[in-house]
KOLKE-512537 format. One line per 5 residues: their letters; for each residue z, y, x of N, C-alpha, C. Coordinates in Angstrom, 3 decimals. Last residue first. Example, Ala and Ser with C-alpha at 12.3 -4.5 7.8 and 13.67 -1.06 7.14 Angstrom:
! KOLKE-512537
SA> 7.080:-2.250:12.850:7.140:-1.060:13.670:7.870:0.030:12.900; 7.800:-5.690:13.190:7.800:-4.500:12.300:7.800:-3.300:13.200
***
This chain:
! KOLKE-512537
ASRFS> -5.921:20.422:30.599:-5.533:20.635:29.197:-4.720:21.904:29.044; -6.051:20.419:33.346:-7.224:20.896:32.605:-6.905:21.154:31.143; -3.515:19.349:33.960:-3.871:20.709:34.378:-5.046:21.242:33.568; -3.744:16.777:32.882:-2.683:17.679:32.406:-3.040:19.125:32.737; -5.783:15.743:34.414:-6.020:15.931:32.987:-4.976:16.851:32.367
SPTRG> -4.453:15.751:36.930:-5.678:16.541:36.735:-5.981:16.774:35.262; -2.241:13.994:36.548:-2.029:15.418:36.854:-3.273:16.265:36.607; -2.860:11.929:33.611:-2.905:12.157:35.049:-2.645:13.647:35.320; -0.540:11.119:30.978:-1.763:11.755:31.474:-1.712:11.868:32.986; 1.905:10.145:30.294:0.750:9.567:29.599:-0.571:10.156:30.046
TISKF> 4.224:10.866:31.576:3.631:11.826:30.627:2.481:11.247:29.820; 4.970:8.592:33.086:5.982:9.360:32.362:5.356:10.242:31.279; 2.710:7.538:34.227:3.630:6.611:33.579:4.664:7.341:32.725; 1.541:9.795:35.419:0.921:9.219:34.232:1.873:8.285:33.494; 3.288:10.212:37.587:3.089:11.266:36.594:2.524:10.679:35.298
ATSFY> 2.975:7.874:39.066:4.277:8.196:38.483:4.141:9.224:37.365; 0.237:8.155:39.787:0.703:6.979:39.053:2.030:7.266:38.352; 0.250:10.560:41.214:-0.549:10.436:39.996:-0.090:9.265:39.132; 1.910:9.823:43.390:2.292:10.907:42.491:1.536:10.804:41.161; 0.333:7.907:44.593:1.615:7.494:44.016:2.114:8.552:43.038
QSSAF> -1.747:9.613:45.409:-2.035:8.504:44.505:-0.755:8.027:43.813; -0.531:11.324:47.185:-1.013:11.902:45.939:-1.341:10.806:44.929; 2.463:9.752:48.476:1.038:10.077:48.520:0.639:10.700:47.192; 5.211:9.870:48.233:4.637:9.280:49.443:3.165:9.603:49.595; 6.647:12.954:47.167:5.977:11.703:46.827:5.267:11.192:48.075
RLTHA> 7.949:15.412:47.471:8.374:14.271:48.270:7.824:12.925:47.778; 7.029:17.715:46.357:8.002:16.954:45.569:8.350:15.609:46.203; 5.139:18.531:48.243:6.313:19.362:47.997:7.421:18.579:47.291; 3.165:16.519:47.945:3.902:16.657:49.203:5.199:17.431:48.990; 2.279:17.037:45.317:2.805:15.715:45.662:3.648:15.774:46.931
IAEIS> 1.324:19.641:45.665:2.454:19.394:44.758:3.100:18.050:45.079; -0.826:19.169:47.372:0.297:19.991:47.843:1.532:19.780:46.966; -2.492:17.650:45.707:-1.995:17.064:46.955:-0.780:17.839:47.466; -3.097:19.518:43.743:-2.335:18.324:43.373:-1.741:17.661:44.611; -2.536:22.901:44.934:-3.377:21.728:44.686:-2.489:20.546:44.303
MRGER> -1.049:25.705:43.285:-1.038:24.678:44.314:-1.979:23.541:43.931; -1.223:27.401:41.126:-1.323:27.994:42.456:-1.453:26.957:43.570; -0.773:26.714:38.450:-2.127:26.625:38.991:-2.304:27.171:40.390; 1.306:26.605:36.616:1.116:27.834:37.393:-0.279:27.865:38.034; 1.089:23.986:35.685:0.809:25.098:34.756:0.555:26.396:35.514
LLAEA> 1.894:22.614:37.961:0.516:22.458:37.488:0.141:23.573:36.529; 4.588:23.345:38.039:3.695:23.769:39.118:2.227:23.645:38.714; 5.537:22.088:35.704:5.635:23.544:35.840:4.680:24.055:36.922; 5.018:19.414:36.331:4.390:20.015:35.156:4.394:21.537:35.271; 6.744:19.065:38.509:5.297:19.036:38.739:4.549:19.656:37.559
KRVRC> 9.174:19.044:37.201:8.885:20.145:38.124:7.389:20.222:38.388; 8.825:16.630:35.846:9.005:17.868:35.066:8.728:19.100:35.929; 8.683:14.937:38.086:7.506:15.086:37.231:7.623:16.342:36.365; 11.282:15.147:39.028:10.181:15.617:39.866:8.900:15.802:39.054; 12.672:13.966:36.907:12.932:15.373:37.249:11.795:15.942:38.093
AMLHA> 11.667:11.361:37.050:11.432:12.152:35.843:11.648:13.636:36.114; 12.657:10.603:39.562:11.214:10.666:39.353:10.877:11.518:38.128; 15.398:10.652:38.949:14.869:11.570:39.961:13.361:11.715:39.799; 15.507:8.556:37.113:15.826:9.922:36.658:15.288:10.951:37.646; 14.860:6.412:38.775:13.962:6.738:37.663:14.228:8.146:37.139
HPPLG> 17.087:6.468:40.528:15.732:6.696:41.048:14.770:7.089:39.926; 19.381:6.051:38.676:19.217:7.235:39.541:17.781:7.494:39.998; 18.290:4.916:35.353:18.901:4.699:36.664:18.613:5.895:37.570; 18.769:6.899:32.346:17.886:6.250:33.320:18.674:5.939:34.579; 20.663:8.165:30.925:19.730:7.356:30.158:18.753:6.599:31.037
AVCKF> 22.682:9.625:32.079:21.327:10.180:32.105:20.334:9.415:31.245; 25.059:8.128:31.557:25.028:9.587:31.423:23.601:10.093:31.235; 24.402:5.458:31.963:25.108:5.829:30.733:25.033:7.333:30.480; 23.319:5.607:34.525:22.429:5.322:33.402:23.084:5.663:32.069; 25.661:6.056:35.993:24.618:7.079:35.977:23.688:6.866:34.787
QRSFM> 26.982:3.637:35.668:27.547:4.841:35.067:26.501:5.954:34.981; 25.180:1.949:37.084:25.499:1.691:35.674:26.030:2.950:34.998; 25.210:3.115:39.635:23.954:3.062:38.881:24.217:2.831:37.399; 27.892:2.660:40.353:27.386:4.034:40.233:26.115:4.057:39.388; 27.888:-0.123:40.477:28.702:0.539:39.445:28.250:1.985:39.246
NPSLG> 26.130:-0.478:42.682:25.820:-1.057:41.365:26.593:-0.368:40.251; 27.447:0.910:44.804:26.124:1.332:44.330:25.779:0.781:42.953; 30.915:1.473:43.929:29.884:0.670:44.568:28.529:1.153:44.061; 32.558:4.689:44.194:32.055:3.548:43.439:31.097:2.739:44.296; 33.426:7.262:45.018:34.283:6.102:45.184:33.865:4.887:44.379
VSRSM> 31.750:9.358:45.031:32.610:9.239:43.842:33.459:7.968:43.882; 30.420:9.094:47.451:31.041:10.387:47.137:31.970:10.323:45.928; 29.245:6.567:47.386:30.442:6.783:48.213:31.164:8.062:47.829; 27.043:7.108:45.704:28.102:6.209:45.232:29.381:6.375:46.041; 25.532:8.850:47.342:26.030:9.293:46.033:27.180:8.424:45.550
ADLSY> 24.961:7.197:49.549:25.722:8.436:49.731:26.307:8.914:48.404; 23.494:5.108:48.339:24.734:4.817:49.059:25.601:6.069:49.195; 21.282:6.504:47.307:22.201:5.821:46.390:23.525:5.525:47.066; 20.339:9.692:48.359:20.606:8.318:48.785:21.610:7.684:47.828; 18.030:12.017:47.851:19.206:11.468:47.179:19.344:9.988:47.535
DATPD> 16.747:15.057:49.025:16.816:13.612:49.258:18.112:13.090:48.633; 15.203:17.533:46.792:16.150:17.074:47.810:16.119:15.553:47.930; 13.656:18.236:44.664:12.960:18.031:45.944:13.888:17.527:47.040; 15.107:18.826:42.378:14.505:17.494:42.478:13.811:17.223:43.800; 17.595:20.535:41.623:16.830:20.501:42.882:16.211:19.113:43.066
TEMRH> 18.448:20.192:38.952:18.367:21.534:39.528:17.474:21.562:40.766; 18.418:17.464:38.527:17.687:18.322:37.596:17.477:19.709:38.176; 20.102:16.619:40.591:18.707:16.179:40.566:17.869:17.074:39.672; 22.483:17.816:39.731:21.877:18.213:41.007:20.396:17.821:41.049; 23.012:16.410:37.385:22.653:17.827:37.286:22.029:18.337:38.591
MWEAV> 23.647:13.904:38.498:22.528:14.026:37.563:22.055:15.477:37.483; 25.910:14.559:39.967:24.703:14.142:40.677:23.473:14.222:39.777; 27.646:15.109:37.828:27.291:16.179:38.764:26.030:15.823:39.549; 28.033:12.644:36.648:27.257:13.643:35.915:26.823:14.787:36.829; 29.668:11.573:38.657:28.383:10.946:38.346:27.479:11.944:37.636
GPLIH> 32.033:13.022:38.672:31.108:13.178:39.782:29.737:12.572:39.534; 33.513:12.125:36.421:32.819:13.428:36.386:31.775:13.587:37.490; 33.028:8.716:35.418:33.611:9.666:36.365:32.815:10.966:36.364; 33.434:7.444:32.195:32.450:7.918:33.175:33.130:8.933:34.097; 34.287:4.853:30.190:34.870:5.839:31.106:33.844:6.201:32.177
QRVSS> 33.306:4.459:26.815:33.074:4.123:28.214:33.598:5.241:29.124; 33.566:5.502:24.291:34.752:4.873:24.876:34.554:4.505:26.344; 31.065:6.310:23.504:31.988:7.350:23.972:33.197:6.743:24.675; 29.991:3.884:22.586:29.427:4.528:23.767:30.391:5.544:24.364; 31.494:3.429:20.291:31.558:2.466:21.379:31.048:3.080:22.677
EAAEV> 30.666:5.593:18.738:32.072:5.494:19.134:32.236:4.536:20.305; 27.955:4.922:18.381:28.321:6.146:19.104:29.761:6.087:19.588; 28.190:2.587:16.871:27.545:2.523:18.186:27.904:3.746:19.025; 29.374:3.634:14.536:30.117:2.685:15.366:29.525:2.584:16.766; 27.253:5.238:13.609:28.556:5.849:13.919:29.367:4.928:14.837
VAFIL> 25.307:3.248:13.171:25.059:4.324:14.137:26.376:4.965:14.566; 26.514:1.749:11.154:26.220:1.103:12.433:25.972:2.140:13.521; 26.569:3.603:9.060:27.836:3.168:9.647:27.615:2.507:11.010; 23.787:3.714:8.582:24.524:4.921:8.986:25.840:4.543:9.652; 23.304:1.054:7.786:22.640:1.608:8.968:23.386:2.831:9.482
EQCSL> 24.749:0.907:5.423:25.147:0.061:6.548:24.532:0.575:7.848; 23.195:2.641:3.890:24.571:3.017:4.204:25.090:2.209:5.386; 20.906:1.056:3.778:20.828:2.366:4.446:22.226:2.880:4.786; 21.895:-1.106:2.318:21.410:-1.337:3.681:21.292:-0.028:4.457; 22.507:0.113:-0.139:23.580:-0.455:0.672:23.140:-0.683:2.115
RLAAK> 19.909:0.828:-1.012:20.927:1.866:-0.794:22.041:1.346:0.110; 18.732:-1.699:-1.192:18.174:-0.703:-0.284:19.191:0.392:0.024; 20.272:-2.946:-3.169:20.244:-3.508:-1.817:19.730:-2.491:-0.807; 19.696:-1.291:-5.372:21.073:-1.435:-4.897:21.103:-1.942:-3.454; 16.900:-1.630:-5.590:17.462:-0.299:-5.335:18.877:-0.396:-4.788
RRVPS> 16.752:-4.433:-6.120:16.111:-3.851:-4.936:16.697:-2.488:-4.598; 18.131:-4.735:-8.549:18.596:-5.421:-7.340:18.029:-4.755:-6.092; 16.507:-3.134:-10.232:17.938:-2.851:-10.068:18.459:-3.475:-8.775; 13.916:-4.309:-10.092:14.147:-2.933:-9.628:15.621:-2.623:-9.367; 14.013:-7.672:-8.759:14.097:-6.759:-9.897:14.365:-5.352:-9.377
WERRD> 11.736:-8.695:-6.145:13.071:-8.499:-6.705:12.999:-7.589:-7.929; 9.217:-8.554:-5.144:9.451:-9.585:-6.150:10.848:-9.478:-6.769; 9.167:-6.680:-3.183:8.671:-6.257:-4.486:8.914:-7.306:-5.569; 10.561:-6.078:-0.568:10.869:-7.147:-1.524:10.461:-6.740:-2.939; 10.271:-3.988:1.199:9.082:-4.793:0.913:9.335:-5.918:-0.098
YIEFC> 12.854:-3.032:1.464:11.839:-2.164:0.846:10.623:-2.980:0.420; 13.969:-5.110:2.939:14.360:-4.934:1.538:13.354:-4.057:0.800; 12.720:-4.650:5.409:12.561:-5.937:4.726:12.895:-5.814:3.243; 13.639:-2.107:6.080:12.218:-2.294:5.785:11.974:-3.613:5.046; 16.358:-2.716:6.489:15.975:-1.728:5.474:14.504:-1.889:5.086
REFTD> 16.206:-4.472:8.655:16.667:-4.974:7.360:16.287:-4.014:6.235; 15.556:-2.803:10.752:14.531:-3.715:10.245:14.909:-4.274:8.880; 18.011:-1.512:11.187:16.826:-0.746:10.772:15.811:-1.672:10.099; 19.445:-3.775:11.996:19.865:-3.042:10.804:18.735:-2.159:10.284; 18.158:-4.538:14.335:18.173:-5.462:13.207:18.544:-4.753:11.910
RLTKG> 18.732:-2.279:15.938:17.342:-2.600:15.583:17.294:-3.523:14.360; 21.511:-2.517:16.141:20.930:-1.350:15.480:19.479:-1.624:15.069; 21.802:-5.058:17.462:22.429:-4.765:16.169:21.733:-3.630:15.443; 20.982:-5.983:19.891:19.945:-5.794:18.882:20.502:-5.368:17.530; 22.397:-4.467:22.927:22.188:-5.511:21.941:21.136:-5.131:20.912
STQFR> 23.657:-1.087:23.103:23.305:-2.365:23.721:23.147:-3.413:22.629; 22.933:2.440:23.417:23.447:1.283:22.702:23.046:0.017:23.456; 23.721:5.768:24.422:23.086:4.493:24.725:23.736:3.374:23.910; 23.070:9.012:22.935:23.950:7.973:23.461:23.185:6.671:23.587; 22.920:12.447:22.213:22.238:11.286:22.761:23.259:10.289:23.274
RPLLM> 24.677:14.065:20.822:23.243:14.308:20.670:22.437:13.118:21.182; 27.294:12.316:19.098:26.719:12.860:20.340:25.214:13.065:20.157; 28.267:13.339:15.793:27.627:12.356:16.667:27.161:13.011:17.965; 29.254:15.103:13.986:29.945:15.041:15.271:29.350:13.989:16.209; 27.800:14.763:11.680:27.666:16.051:12.360:28.326:16.056:13.736
LASCI> 28.685:12.197:10.956:27.286:12.418:11.322:27.118:13.713:12.104; 31.381:12.671:10.339:31.046:11.748:11.418:29.609:11.956:11.889; 31.097:14.395:8.128:31.743:14.890:9.342:31.388:14.007:10.534; 29.909:12.607:6.347:29.178:13.821:6.741:29.758:14.398:8.028; 31.948:10.723:6.081:30.682:10.306:6.695:29.860:11.514:7.122
WRTEE> 34.006:12.303:4.885:34.204:11.634:6.173:32.870:11.299:6.824; 32.875:13.156:2.496:33.309:14.160:3.481:33.469:13.526:4.860; 32.517:10.680:1.260:31.356:11.499:1.604:31.711:12.537:2.659; 35.145:9.900:0.816:34.315:9.111:1.730:33.090:9.891:2.184; 35.845:11.857:-1.053:36.568:11.771:0.211:35.768:10.992:1.247
LTLGA> 34.077:11.256:-3.145:34.020:12.569:-2.503:34.709:12.529:-1.147; 32.753:7.899:-2.707:33.614:8.885:-3.343:33.491:10.208:-2.601; 29.377:6.605:-2.781:30.617:6.942:-2.096:31.439:7.930:-2.909; 26.968:6.288:-4.082:27.778:5.099:-3.850:29.098:5.358:-3.170; 25.421:9.051:-2.601:25.278:7.941:-3.542:26.120:6.744:-3.143
MCRGA> 27.775:11.537:-1.770:26.634:10.738:-1.350:26.603:9.495:-2.231; 28.866:14.165:-3.975:29.041:12.861:-3.344:27.717:12.288:-2.877; 29.825:17.608:-3.590:28.931:16.579:-4.127:29.073:15.291:-3.322; 31.298:19.569:-2.368:31.759:19.104:-3.666:30.888:18.036:-4.298; 28.518:20.965:-0.703:29.973:20.930:-0.866:30.338:20.491:-2.282
GPLHV> 25.571:18.789:-0.717:26.272:20.064:-0.700:27.760:19.897:-0.916; 24.764:15.981:1.429:24.973:16.600:0.117:25.749:17.908:0.242; 22.341:15.667:3.901:23.763:15.871:3.669:23.965:16.564:2.317; 19.941:13.194:4.398:20.231:14.477:3.750:21.720:14.571:3.457; 18.776:11.731:7.243:19.845:11.650:6.246:20.139:13.039:5.700
LIRYV> 16.173:10.003:8.381:16.531:11.394:8.124:17.514:11.384:6.960; 15.618:7.663:10.913:16.080:7.908:9.556:16.530:9.359:9.461; 13.460:5.657:12.920:14.011:6.977:12.601:14.495:6.992:11.157; 12.372:3.822:15.824:12.847:3.862:14.442:13.471:5.234:14.191; 9.621:3.445:18.036:10.803:4.207:17.629:11.090:4.015:16.143
FLGKP> 7.806:2.759:20.739:8.266:2.089:19.522:9.600:2.717:19.141; 4.966:3.462:22.735:6.245:3.925:22.200:6.564:3.199:20.895; 2.415:2.850:23.523:3.415:1.802:23.620:4.774:2.193:23.086; 1.621:6.034:24.790:1.112:4.744:24.330:2.173:3.673:24.557; 3.916:8.698:23.966:3.148:7.881:24.902:2.694:6.559:24.282
NSTLC> 4.096:11.511:22.607:4.145:10.176:22.010:3.319:9.247:22.899; 6.243:14.114:23.958:4.958:13.453:23.739:5.192:12.146:22.999; 8.637:15.518:23.532:7.690:15.982:24.544:6.303:15.387:24.337; 9.806:16.576:20.400:9.515:15.433:21.243:8.454:15.860:22.239; 12.299:19.087:19.682:10.932:18.555:19.662:10.840:17.366:20.589
HPEDA> 14.491:21.204:17.744:14.232:20.182:18.749:12.759:19.809:18.689; 17.095:23.158:16.195:15.713:23.003:16.672:15.590:21.965:17.775; 19.190:22.201:13.570:19.122:22.428:15.004:17.700:22.195:15.508; 19.640:21.578:10.879:19.172:22.927:11.210:19.177:23.230:12.708; 21.836:18.954:11.529:21.195:19.773:10.503:20.872:21.160:11.049
RSVFV> 21.116:17.443:14.751:21.980:17.814:13.635:21.247:18.752:12.683; 19.547:14.762:16.050:19.388:16.208:15.851:20.157:16.564:14.590; 20.125:12.239:18.340:20.564:12.813:17.067:20.270:14.301:17.058; 18.908:9.271:19.702:18.906:10.731:19.785:19.210:11.281:18.398; 19.795:6.402:21.439:19.774:7.040:20.123:19.814:8.539:20.351
DGPVF> 18.311:3.988:23.635:18.860:5.317:23.366:18.789:5.665:21.883; 16.948:1.668:24.010:18.389:1.562:23.791:19.045:2.885:23.487; 14.480:3.094:26.118:14.916:1.970:25.276:16.433:1.816:25.230; 14.969:6.719:26.256:14.492:5.457:26.803:14.990:4.312:25.926; 14.799:9.920:26.737:14.812:9.038:25.565:14.147:7.736:25.988
PFERS> 16.525:12.683:28.227:15.681:11.499:28.334:15.840:10.614:27.107; 16.463:16.021:27.142:17.230:14.791:27.130:16.279:13.598:27.280; 16.617:19.386:28.243:15.797:18.218:27.921:16.643:16.959:28.056; 17.838:22.550:26.848:17.692:21.507:27.860:16.836:20.358:27.345; 17.608:24.672:24.959:18.418:24.862:26.158:18.222:23.793:27.227
PTRFA> 16.035:24.011:22.751:15.759:25.277:23.444:16.499:25.428:24.768; 15.471:20.510:23.481:16.080:21.553:22.669:15.771:22.866:23.376; 13.470:17.574:23.581:13.803:18.889:24.099:14.500:19.723:23.035; 13.378:14.193:24.579:13.572:15.170:23.517:13.942:16.491:24.167; 11.026:12.132:26.333:12.175:13.038:26.311:12.169:13.861:25.038
LRGKV> 10.268:8.747:27.234:9.845:10.117:27.005:11.083:10.992:26.989; 9.206:5.513:27.163:10.028:6.447:27.922:9.457:7.841:27.755; 9.380:2.342:25.364:8.754:3.595:25.789:9.727:4.453:26.565; 11.117:0.913:22.599:10.202:0.749:23.733:9.584:2.093:24.074; 13.111:1.766:20.892:13.033:0.345:21.226:12.201:0.134:22.483
CYAIE> 15.183:4.419:20.065:14.048:4.000:20.892:14.157:2.510:21.228; 15.954:6.034:17.115:16.364:4.932:17.994:15.141:4.390:18.729; 17.156:9.002:15.661:16.006:8.281:16.214:16.497:7.246:17.209; 18.227:10.761:12.970:18.674:9.746:13.920:17.454:8.955:14.368; 18.885:13.947:11.711:17.857:12.991:12.104:18.407:12.056:13.174
VCGAH> 20.392:15.360:8.958:20.657:14.837:10.294:19.592:13.789:10.588; 19.490:18.260:7.012:19.426:16.825:7.305:19.836:16.541:8.755; 19.095:20.937:6.398:20.091:20.197:5.634:20.153:18.719:5.933; 15.895:20.913:7.718:16.846:21.700:6.937:17.777:20.803:6.138; 15.169:20.170:10.751:15.214:19.428:9.496:16.303:20.084:8.656
IHFLP> 12.943:22.112:12.835:14.262:21.695:12.368:14.085:20.817:11.138; 10.956:22.329:15.869:11.130:22.375:14.424:12.571:22.001:14.099; 8.560:22.778:18.401:9.953:22.909:17.988:10.031:23.064:16.465; 5.703:20.575:17.835:6.345:21.779:18.331:7.797:21.813:17.870; 5.319:17.011:18.553:5.301:18.193:17.691:5.963:19.385:18.360
GCSFV> 3.555:15.628:21.470:4.643:15.702:20.511:4.546:16.957:19.661; 0.267:14.249:21.866:1.270:15.265:22.164:2.340:15.272:21.080; -0.386:10.746:22.374:-0.584:11.994:21.641:0.523:12.964:22.026; -1.949:7.656:23.285:-1.122:8.812:23.652:-1.427:9.997:22.741; -1.959:4.913:20.971:-2.649:5.837:21.868:-1.704:6.990:22.170
RCERR> -0.149:3.511:19.527:-1.204:2.740:20.190:-2.043:3.601:21.123; 3.233:3.543:18.758:2.091:4.346:19.203:1.091:3.480:19.970; 4.898:2.672:16.054:4.427:2.029:17.273:3.150:2.753:17.699; 7.621:3.564:14.045:6.356:3.987:14.647:6.090:3.235:15.936; 9.189:3.779:11.057:9.021:2.881:12.196:7.648:3.175:12.777
SLVEA> 11.511:5.617:8.989:10.225:5.397:9.648:10.327:4.399:10.788; 12.569:7.239:6.249:12.847:6.030:7.007:11.527:5.659:7.663; 13.688:10.268:4.934:12.680:9.592:5.756:13.293:8.330:6.352; 15.723:10.845:3.193:14.452:11.549:3.021:13.335:10.898:3.818; 18.217:9.423:1.785:17.293:9.010:2.851:15.928:9.654:2.622
FPVGE> 19.769:9.999:-0.405:20.131:10.671:0.849:19.177:10.334:1.992; 18.910:8.481:-2.593:18.663:9.930:-2.603:18.984:10.636:-1.297; 17.574:5.738:-3.118:18.397:6.169:-1.981:18.208:7.668:-1.814; 15.774:4.888:-5.038:17.199:4.714:-5.304:18.113:5.072:-4.159; 13.242:5.547:-4.398:13.553:4.116:-4.407:15.041:3.866:-4.614
SRLDL> 12.883:8.171:-4.085:12.386:7.624:-5.342:12.675:6.130:-5.472; 13.907:8.345:-1.498:14.597:9.016:-2.600:14.158:8.480:-3.954; 12.583:7.335:0.646:13.381:6.394:-0.137:14.088:7.041:-1.319; 9.578:7.581:2.042:10.503:8.432:1.304:11.289:7.520:0.360; 8.490:6.399:5.231:8.797:6.157:3.830:9.777:7.189:3.284
VREGP> 6.175:5.672:7.364:7.029:6.837:7.131:7.307:6.865:5.629; 4.978:3.523:9.668:5.514:3.553:8.313:6.479:4.723:8.213; 2.520:2.502:11.708:3.303:3.706:11.389:3.698:3.712:9.915; 1.321:0.022:12.037:1.735:0.761:13.222:2.554:1.998:12.935; -0.444:0.298:9.039:-0.147:-0.545:10.199:0.200:0.312:11.418
EDRYR> 1.264:2.613:6.798:0.067:2.079:7.438:0.455:1.167:8.597; 2.253:4.697:4.709:2.644:3.321:4.960:1.419:2.580:5.470; 3.514:8.038:4.789:2.416:7.082:4.816:2.980:5.692:5.112; 4.221:11.501:4.484:4.606:10.130:4.192:3.373:9.228:4.189; 4.697:14.003:6.519:3.552:13.337:5.908:3.921:11.865:5.717
TTESK> 6.778:16.797:6.433:6.693:15.344:6.549:5.469:14.810:5.827; 7.176:19.614:8.305:6.474:19.090:7.150:6.256:17.589:7.344; 10.226:20.969:9.503:9.080:20.085:9.699:8.482:19.626:8.371; 10.937:24.394:9.210:11.319:23.043:8.838:10.082:22.148:8.881; 10.738:26.632:11.904:10.109:26.097:10.712:10.568:24.666:10.469
WEGVE> 12.915:29.259:12.979:12.340:27.934:13.127:11.767:27.440:11.814; 14.263:31.572:12.551:13.028:31.685:13.333:12.319:30.349:13.488; 15.370:30.776:9.319:15.568:31.621:10.480:14.250:31.762:11.212; 13.241:28.618:8.190:14.693:28.715:8.206:15.051:29.484:9.465; 10.405:28.216:6.172:10.998:28.931:7.286:12.517:28.980:7.129
EGRNK> 9.160:24.981:5.273:9.731:26.265:4.912:10.389:26.884:6.129; 6.459:22.787:4.293:7.427:23.275:5.257:7.963:24.629:4.813; 6.033:20.584:1.614:5.765:21.935:2.126:6.868:22.338:3.097; 5.126:17.251:2.177:6.153:18.178:1.742:5.866:19.537:2.362; 2.659:14.977:1.101:3.065:16.042:2.018:4.150:16.882:1.371
RKKNM> 1.760:11.574:1.127:2.354:12.677:0.413:2.792:13.710:1.433; 0.415:8.422:0.592:0.350:9.657:1.376:0.886:10.810:0.532; 0.558:5.086:0.926:1.153:6.143:0.124:1.191:7.408:0.964; -0.959:2.080:0.681:-1.019:3.352:1.406:-0.515:4.460:0.511; 0.000:-1.196:0.847:0.000:0.000:0.000:0.000:1.240:0.878
***
């Protein structure tokens, strides 16, 4: 069934609320569950990118919390103030009315997403009491902007929602009740995953090394030296670093160097070979390979675009 529908975008302050194009097609399902008995689920989506495409411009979701879960791929979410890596196992949360955008949609990307509408003051979320609604709304608004999960629990919970949506042989009453309960279970699973992630003890010095890489990606960063500075073994340092940055140290450094390369390519003052040398890549060929694996484009195609 192909279902296409457009919602009119609206201006909220200086940012525009994203216009959602609902569709149910192979590789991309963007469903509106409000008419299916789930009034708080404006979007439930599953996307598998088969070709590279640019991400949307900065936008907001008026009155909604967006929860995105990455199964496959590597990219980044941006806010006006900073950039967050988005890798397999990551959950990215954009709170109500907060501007954000996706840097790109690389080939092979596999992402689940749910857009939860927060009810107004004094109103209940479907199936919950007023007190329960206040708690879940507060929990959603306090979710970390980005956190790492482990295992298949969250993916299975997302997939369960789609399985129930497709159960057309069920009676309308049974299907609507099951769909609403599965979406509520998904929200609770996200809250629990975030709480589990926050409980991990991360040494402050680990985050400092992440920020150093972001500030000065051209410097030399030895895993042994970084781990010794915070009193950890290299393996433990790498684990904690990944919890903070979403990537192991070397992969995060490569991502920082590629972001710097994007800025230099936009300026147009340096050749690709000079940029590769400046950013400490072993060769221009290796630089091109790393750049394409992260952005989906070669440095030359990025510059010409």
